[in-house]
N, C-alpha and C positions, 0 to 999 in steps of 0.2 A: 458367357466366357468365351473368349477367343482362343483357339488352340492351334499350335503348330504340331501337327502329327508328323513324326520323323522316324523313318527307317533308321536302323543303327548301321549294319554293316554295309560299307560302300558309300555310306552318306556322312556319317559322324566318324566312324572308325574304319580302318583298313579291312577289306574283305579278303578271304582266302579261298583256295579250292577246298571243297568239302572234306576231303581226307586230311588236308593239312591243319584243320581246326583241332585235331587230336593233340597238337604240339603247341598250341597257343595258350600261354599262361597269363598274358597281359594284353589288353587291347590296345593297339596303336591308334592314336587319334590322328586324323587326317589333318594336314597343315590348315590352320585358320578355322577349323570346325569349332574350337571352344570359344573363340572370339565371336564367331558367327551366332552360336548359342546365347552368349552374353547379350549381343545386340538384339536378337530376336526376343529374348526375355524382357529386355529393357523397352521394347516397343509394346509391352503389354500382353504378349502371347504366353499362355501356360504351355509348357513343353510336355508332350506325351510321346514316348517311344512306342512303336508298333513294329514287331519283328518276327519274321519267320525262324524258327529254331528247329526245323524238322530234323536236324543232326541228332537231336536228343532220342527221339523215338526210332531213328535209323541206326542207333547204337554207334555213332561216330564219336559223340561226346556224351558224358553223363549229365544227368540233371545237376549233380553236385558241381561239376566243372563249369556248367553254364551259370549256376548261381555265384560261384567264386569270381568268374569274370565280370558278371553283372555288379556285384558288390564293389569290386575295384573300379569299375566304370562309374558308378554312382559316387564313390569317394573322390575320384579325380574331379567330377563335375563340381561336387560341394567344396572342394578346395579352391575352385574358381567362382564361388558363389553363384552357381547355377543350380536352380531347383527344379527337378523334374516333378511334375504332378504325378506321373505314373508311368509304368511300363506294363505293356501287354504283349505277350509272346505266344506263339504257337509252337508246341512241342511235337505235333503229329507228324508222321511220315506224309510224303506227298501222295500216297495211295490210300490213306485211311479215310478220306472223304469227309473230313470235319468241315465245320463251318468257319474256322478261324484262320485257315491257311491262306495267306494273301494270294489271289486277289479276292478271295471271298470276303464277305462283310463282317465276319465275326469279331475281329479285334476292335474295330471301330464301334461295333454295336456294344461290345462289352464296356467301352469307354463312356458310351452315351447312357448305358444303364447305370454306371456308377456315378457319372457326372451328368445329370439331365439338364443342366444349364449350359451345356456346350452349345454355341452358336455356330453351326456348320456353315451358315452363309457367309460368315466373316473369319473362318478358319482355313487352313490349307494343309497339304501334305508335301513332304519332300522325300524323294527316294531315289534309287538308281536303277531300277528294273521296271519292266513293263507290267509286271504284277502289281507294283506300286501305283503305276499310272491307271491300271484297270480299276484298282480300289478307289482311287480318287474320283474317276468317272462315275462309279457306282453311286457315290454320295454327292456328286456334282461339286467336289472340292477343287479350289485352285490347286494345280500340281506343278511342281518345279522338279524336273527330271534331270539329275545329274548324269551328264554324258549321254542323254537320250535326245535323239535328234528330231523327234516328232514335235511339231508345233502347230496347234490350233486350238481355237476356243480358250478354254481356261488351262491350257497345258503350255508350260514355258521351259524351253530347255535352257539348262544353266551348266556351268563348268565345275561349280563347288556350292557348298552349302552357304559360303560368303556371298555369292551372287544373288541369293534370294533377297537379301537386304535392299537391293536395287528396286524391288517391286512391292515390298510390303510398307 
């Protein structure tokens, strides 16, 4: 199974300063991201979201508010016939030392345990931060970095999720 591993905030939806997340009740999709997800899915990739949500354990947002946002996010995708295979998130603080806070490998390892037929050689990761890039490097995944200007080997800078379509 070929998978598009996707960061959420800053990749598919707008990102905010940590403290501002307290006031977010609806995720705002970045222009073109829904069409891009449809096209990635139509190319045969399963979609898995991998997202750091340290704001939960840092008491900036509650688990309940994260779940409400996520349910609205999933509903919006379903309205557009986008089927997520799964969402893996890390709720731990940046100082807890867990294995799942990106760039640590835990979120993708969880995906591999749940879906052992994932073909990493033909999968890729899209994100907007260096921790996403480092996670992709750990698994030797092709990486598309939104507004990341580093370019070498399997790392490609792109301006948006839509630009990924030029490479897959």
